[in-house]
VONU-253224 format. One record per atom (N, C-alpha, C): x, y, z; residue number from 1; residue in one letter; atom name. Coordinates in nm, 2 decimals. Each point is the difference from the previous one (the first is absolute). Layout:
<rs>
+--------+--------+--------+-----+----+----+
|     xx |     yy |     zz |   i | aa | at |
+--------+--------+--------+-----+----+----+
|      X |      Y |      Z | NUM |  a | CA |
...
+--------+--------+--------+-----+----+----+
</rs>
This chain:
<rs>
+--------+--------+--------+-----+----+----+
|     xx |     yy |     zz |   i | aa | at |
+--------+--------+--------+-----+----+----+
|  -4.45 |  -1.49 |  -5.05 |   1 |  m |  N |
|   0.11 |   0.11 |   0.00 |   1 |  m | CA |
|   0.00 |   0.10 |  -0.08 |   1 |  m |  C |
|   0.04 |  -0.03 |  -0.15 |   2 |  i |  N |
|   0.00 |   0.10 |  -0.10 |   2 |  i | CA |
|  -0.15 |   0.07 |  -0.01 |   2 |  i |  C |
|  -0.09 |  -0.08 |   0.03 |   3 |  k |  N |
|  -0.14 |   0.05 |  -0.04 |   3 |  k | CA |
|  -0.04 |   0.08 |   0.10 |   3 |  k |  C |
|   0.07 |   0.02 |   0.13 |   4 |  r |  N |
|  -0.02 |   0.09 |   0.10 |   4 |  r | CA |
|   0.08 |   0.12 |  -0.03 |   4 |  r |  C |
|   0.12 |   0.00 |  -0.09 |   5 |  e |  N |
|   0.08 |   0.12 |   0.00 |   5 |  e | CA |
|  -0.01 |   0.03 |  -0.15 |   5 |  e |  C |
|  -0.10 |   0.04 |  -0.05 |   6 |  p |  N |
|   0.00 |   0.04 |  -0.15 |   6 |  p | CA |
|   0.09 |   0.11 |  -0.04 |   6 |  p |  C |
|   0.03 |   0.09 |   0.11 |   7 |  d |  N |
|   0.09 |   0.10 |  -0.05 |   7 |  d | CA |
|   0.15 |  -0.03 |   0.00 |   7 |  d |  C |
|   0.04 |  -0.13 |   0.03 |   8 |  l |  N |
|   0.12 |  -0.04 |  -0.01 |   8 |  l | CA |
|   0.03 |  -0.09 |  -0.12 |   8 |  l |  C |
|  -0.09 |  -0.03 |  -0.08 |   9 |  v |  N |
|   0.01 |  -0.09 |  -0.10 |   9 |  v | CA |
|   0.11 |   0.06 |  -0.11 |   9 |  v |  C |
|   0.00 |   0.11 |  -0.02 |  10 |  a |  N |
|   0.12 |   0.05 |  -0.11 |  10 |  a | CA |
|   0.13 |   0.00 |   0.07 |  10 |  a |  C |
|   0.01 |   0.02 |   0.12 |  11 |  k |  N |
|   0.13 |   0.00 |   0.07 |  11 |  k | CA |
|   0.05 |  -0.16 |   0.01 |  11 |  k |  C |
|  -0.11 |  -0.08 |   0.04 |  12 |  i |  N |
|   0.04 |  -0.13 |   0.01 |  12 |  i | CA |
|   0.05 |  -0.06 |  -0.14 |  12 |  i |  C |
|  -0.07 |   0.03 |  -0.10 |  13 |  t |  N |
|   0.04 |  -0.03 |  -0.14 |  13 |  t | CA |
|   0.13 |   0.02 |  -0.03 |  13 |  t |  C |
|   0.04 |   0.14 |   0.02 |  14 |  g |  N |
|   0.11 |   0.04 |  -0.02 |  14 |  g | CA |
|   0.12 |  -0.06 |   0.06 |  14 |  g |  C |
|  -0.02 |  -0.04 |   0.13 |  15 |  m |  N |
|   0.11 |  -0.08 |   0.08 |  15 |  m | CA |
|   0.01 |  -0.13 |  -0.06 |  15 |  m |  C |
|  -0.12 |  -0.07 |  -0.04 |  16 |  l |  N |
|   0.03 |  -0.12 |  -0.07 |  16 |  l | CA |
|   0.06 |   0.00 |  -0.12 |  16 |  l |  C |
|  -0.02 |   0.10 |  -0.09 |  17 |  l |  N |
|   0.06 |   0.02 |  -0.13 |  17 |  l | CA |
|   0.16 |   0.03 |   0.02 |  17 |  l |  C |
|   0.04 |   0.05 |   0.11 |  18 |  e |  N |
|   0.14 |   0.02 |   0.02 |  18 |  e | CA |
|   0.07 |  -0.15 |   0.04 |  18 |  e |  C |
|  -0.07 |  -0.08 |   0.01 |  19 |  m |  N |
|   0.07 |  -0.13 |   0.05 |  19 |  m | CA |
|   0.06 |  -0.05 |  -0.14 |  19 |  m |  C |
|   0.08 |  -0.10 |   0.04 |  20 |  d |  N |
|   0.06 |  -0.08 |  -0.10 |  20 |  d | CA |
|  -0.11 |  -0.09 |  -0.10 |  20 |  d |  C |
|   0.01 |  -0.02 |  -0.12 |  21 |  n |  N |
|  -0.10 |  -0.05 |  -0.07 |  21 |  n | CA |
|  -0.01 |  -0.15 |   0.04 |  21 |  n |  C |
|   0.11 |  -0.07 |   0.04 |  22 |  s |  N |
|  -0.02 |  -0.13 |   0.04 |  22 |  s | CA |
|  -0.08 |  -0.01 |   0.12 |  22 |  s |  C |
|   0.02 |   0.07 |   0.10 |  23 |  e |  N |
|  -0.07 |   0.01 |   0.11 |  23 |  e | CA |
|  -0.14 |   0.02 |  -0.01 |  23 |  e |  C |
|  -0.03 |   0.11 |  -0.11 |  24 |  l |  N |
|  -0.15 |   0.01 |   0.00 |  24 |  l | CA |
|  -0.06 |  -0.11 |  -0.07 |  24 |  l |  C |
|   0.07 |  -0.08 |  -0.09 |  25 |  l |  N |
|  -0.06 |  -0.11 |  -0.06 |  25 |  l | CA |
|  -0.04 |  -0.11 |   0.11 |  25 |  l |  C |
|   0.09 |  -0.01 |   0.11 |  26 |  l |  N |
|  -0.01 |  -0.08 |   0.09 |  26 |  l | CA |
|  -0.13 |   0.03 |   0.09 |  26 |  l |  C |
|  -0.03 |   0.14 |   0.04 |  27 |  l |  N |
|  -0.11 |   0.05 |   0.05 |  27 |  l | CA |
|  -0.12 |  -0.03 |  -0.07 |  27 |  l |  C |
|   0.01 |   0.01 |  -0.16 |  28 |  l |  N |
|  -0.11 |  -0.02 |  -0.06 |  28 |  l | CA |
|  -0.05 |  -0.14 |   0.00 |  28 |  l |  C |
|   0.07 |  -0.09 |   0.03 |  29 |  e |  N |
|  -0.02 |  -0.16 |   0.02 |  29 |  e | CA |
|  -0.04 |  -0.02 |   0.12 |  29 |  e |  C |
|   0.01 |   0.08 |   0.11 |  30 |  s |  N |
|  -0.04 |  -0.05 |   0.13 |  30 |  s | CA |
|  -0.09 |   0.10 |   0.05 |  30 |  s |  C |
|  -0.13 |  -0.01 |   0.00 |  31 |  p |  N |
|  -0.09 |   0.11 |   0.04 |  31 |  p | CA |
|   0.03 |   0.03 |   0.17 |  31 |  p |  C |
|   0.03 |  -0.09 |   0.07 |  32 |  d |  N |
|   0.03 |   0.00 |   0.14 |  32 |  d | CA |
|   0.13 |   0.10 |   0.02 |  32 |  d |  C |
|   0.11 |  -0.04 |  -0.05 |  33 |  t |  N |
|   0.11 |   0.08 |  -0.01 |  33 |  t | CA |
|  -0.02 |   0.16 |  -0.04 |  33 |  t |  C |
|  -0.07 |   0.01 |  -0.11 |  34 |  l |  N |
|  -0.06 |   0.12 |  -0.07 |  34 |  l | CA |
|  -0.06 |   0.09 |   0.13 |  34 |  l |  C |
|  -0.09 |  -0.07 |   0.05 |  35 |  a |  N |
|  -0.09 |   0.07 |   0.11 |  35 |  a | CA |
|   0.09 |   0.04 |   0.13 |  35 |  a |  C |
|   0.11 |  -0.08 |   0.02 |  36 |  s |  N |
|   0.09 |   0.03 |   0.10 |  36 |  s | CA |
|   0.08 |   0.11 |  -0.03 |  36 |  s |  C |
|   0.04 |   0.01 |  -0.13 |  37 |  k |  N |
|   0.09 |   0.12 |  -0.04 |  37 |  k | CA |
|  -0.08 |   0.12 |   0.02 |  37 |  k |  C |
|  -0.13 |  -0.02 |  -0.07 |  38 |  i |  N |
|  -0.09 |   0.13 |   0.00 |  38 |  i | CA |
|  -0.01 |   0.07 |   0.14 |  38 |  i |  C |
|  -0.03 |  -0.12 |   0.11 |  39 |  e |  N |
|  -0.02 |   0.05 |   0.13 |  39 |  e | CA |
|   0.13 |   0.06 |   0.06 |  39 |  e |  C |
|   0.11 |  -0.05 |  -0.03 |  40 |  e |  N |
|   0.12 |   0.07 |   0.04 |  40 |  e | CA |
|   0.01 |   0.13 |  -0.06 |  40 |  e |  C |
|  -0.05 |   0.02 |  -0.12 |  41 |  a |  N |
|   0.02 |   0.12 |  -0.07 |  41 |  a | CA |
|  -0.10 |   0.12 |   0.08 |  41 |  a |  C |
|  -0.12 |  -0.05 |   0.03 |  42 |  v |  N |
|  -0.10 |   0.07 |   0.08 |  42 |  v | CA |
|   0.07 |   0.07 |   0.11 |  42 |  v |  C |
|   0.06 |  -0.10 |   0.07 |  43 |  q |  N |
|   0.05 |   0.02 |   0.15 |  43 |  q | CA |
|   0.13 |   0.11 |  -0.01 |  43 |  q |  C |
|   0.06 |  -0.02 |  -0.11 |  44 |  v |  N |
|   0.13 |   0.10 |  -0.02 |  44 |  v | CA |
|  -0.07 |   0.13 |  -0.03 |  44 |  v |  C |
|  -0.10 |   0.01 |  -0.10 |  45 |  l |  N |
|  -0.06 |   0.14 |  -0.01 |  45 |  l | CA |
|  -0.07 |   0.06 |   0.10 |  45 |  l |  C |
|  -0.07 |  -0.08 |   0.09 |  46 |  k |  N |
|  -0.08 |   0.05 |   0.11 |  46 |  k | CA |
|   0.12 |   0.06 |   0.10 |  46 |  k |  C |
|   0.09 |  -0.06 |   0.02 |  47 |  i |  N |
|   0.13 |   0.04 |   0.10 |  47 |  i | CA |
|   0.05 |   0.12 |  -0.06 |  47 |  i |  C |
|   0.03 |   0.01 |  -0.13 |  48 |  s |  N |
|   0.04 |   0.12 |  -0.07 |  48 |  s | CA |
|  -0.07 |   0.13 |   0.00 |  48 |  s |  C |
|  -0.15 |  -0.05 |  -0.01 |  49 |  k |  N |
|  -0.08 |   0.11 |   0.02 |  49 |  k | CA |
|  -0.03 |   0.06 |   0.14 |  49 |  k |  C |
|   0.02 |  -0.08 |   0.09 |  50 |  t |  N |
|  -0.01 |   0.03 |   0.13 |  50 |  t | CA |
|   0.14 |   0.09 |   0.04 |  50 |  t |  C |
|   0.10 |  -0.03 |  -0.04 |  51 |  k |  N |
|   0.14 |   0.07 |   0.03 |  51 |  k | CA |
|  -0.02 |   0.13 |  -0.07 |  51 |  k |  C |
|  -0.03 |   0.00 |  -0.13 |  52 |  a |  N |
|  -0.01 |   0.12 |  -0.09 |  52 |  a | CA |
|  -0.11 |   0.11 |   0.09 |  52 |  a |  C |
|  -0.11 |  -0.06 |   0.02 |  53 |  s |  N |
|  -0.09 |   0.09 |   0.07 |  53 |  s | CA |
|   0.05 |   0.06 |   0.14 |  53 |  s |  C |
|   0.06 |  -0.07 |   0.07 |  54 |  g |  N |
|   0.07 |   0.03 |   0.13 |  54 |  g | CA |
|   0.08 |   0.13 |  -0.02 |  54 |  g |  C |
|   0.10 |  -0.03 |  -0.11 |  55 |  q |  N |
|   0.09 |   0.09 |  -0.03 |  55 |  q | CA |
|  -0.06 |   0.13 |  -0.05 |  55 |  q |  C |
|  -0.10 |  -0.01 |  -0.09 |  56 |  d |  N |
|  -0.06 |   0.11 |  -0.06 |  56 |  d | CA |
|  -0.07 |   0.10 |   0.11 |  56 |  d |  C |
|  -0.05 |  -0.07 |   0.09 |  57 |  s |  N |
|  -0.07 |   0.09 |   0.10 |  57 |  s | CA |
|   0.09 |   0.08 |   0.08 |  57 |  s |  C |
|   0.13 |  -0.02 |  -0.01 |  58 |  l |  N |
|   0.10 |   0.08 |   0.07 |  58 |  l | CA |
|   0.06 |   0.11 |  -0.10 |  58 |  l |  C |
|  -0.04 |  -0.02 |  -0.12 |  59 |  h |  N |
|   0.06 |   0.09 |  -0.11 |  59 |  h | CA |
|  -0.07 |   0.12 |   0.02 |  59 |  h |  C |
|   0.10 |   0.12 |   0.00 |  60 |  p |  N |
|  -0.06 |   0.14 |   0.02 |  60 |  p | CA |
|  -0.12 |   0.03 |  -0.09 |  60 |  p |  C |
|   0.00 |  -0.04 |  -0.11 |  61 |  s |  N |
|  -0.11 |   0.05 |  -0.10 |  61 |  s | CA |
|  -0.14 |  -0.05 |   0.05 |  61 |  s |  C |
|   0.02 |  -0.10 |   0.09 |  62 |  y |  N |
|  -0.13 |  -0.07 |   0.04 |  62 |  y | CA |
|  -0.06 |   0.07 |   0.14 |  62 |  y |  C |
|   0.08 |   0.11 |   0.05 |  63 |  l |  N |
|  -0.02 |   0.05 |   0.13 |  63 |  l | CA |
|  -0.08 |   0.12 |  -0.04 |  63 |  l |  C |
|  -0.08 |   0.08 |   0.08 |  64 |  p |  N |
|  -0.05 |   0.12 |   0.00 |  64 |  p | CA |
|   0.10 |   0.09 |   0.01 |  64 |  p |  C |
|  -0.02 |   0.11 |  -0.07 |  65 |  a |  N |
|   0.11 |   0.11 |  -0.04 |  65 |  a | CA |
|   0.06 |   0.04 |   0.15 |  65 |  a |  C |
|  -0.08 |   0.01 |   0.09 |  66 |  e |  N |
|   0.06 |   0.06 |   0.10 |  66 |  e | CA |
|   0.08 |  -0.10 |   0.10 |  66 |  e |  C |
|  -0.01 |  -0.13 |  -0.04 |  67 |  v |  N |
|   0.08 |  -0.09 |   0.06 |  67 |  v | CA |
|   0.13 |  -0.06 |  -0.09 |  67 |  v |  C |
|  -0.02 |   0.02 |  -0.13 |  68 |  a |  N |
|   0.13 |  -0.04 |  -0.08 |  68 |  a | CA |
|   0.10 |   0.09 |   0.02 |  68 |  a |  C |
|   0.10 |  -0.07 |   0.00 |  69 |  v |  N |
|   0.15 |   0.05 |   0.01 |  69 |  v | CA |
|   0.08 |  -0.01 |  -0.14 |  69 |  v |  C |
|   0.04 |   0.12 |  -0.04 |  70 |  n |  N |
|   0.06 |  -0.01 |  -0.14 |  70 |  n | CA |
|   0.14 |   0.02 |   0.02 |  70 |  n |  C |
+--------+--------+--------+-----+----+----+
</rs>
């Protein structure tokens, strides 16, 4: 999962570091739970990226000058 998404490593690390320390310790003790949490983060980031790219494509600055409405 993370090996296939190297561009997300920094964001996933940041997401994990925002968690409560006690929850992080539990994740470090359970590789399966950690893997599950990482997969969850990957899915959230992919959904976020999809939504952002869909919205950005409608932003006037991404349209040709003759189409853009200001």
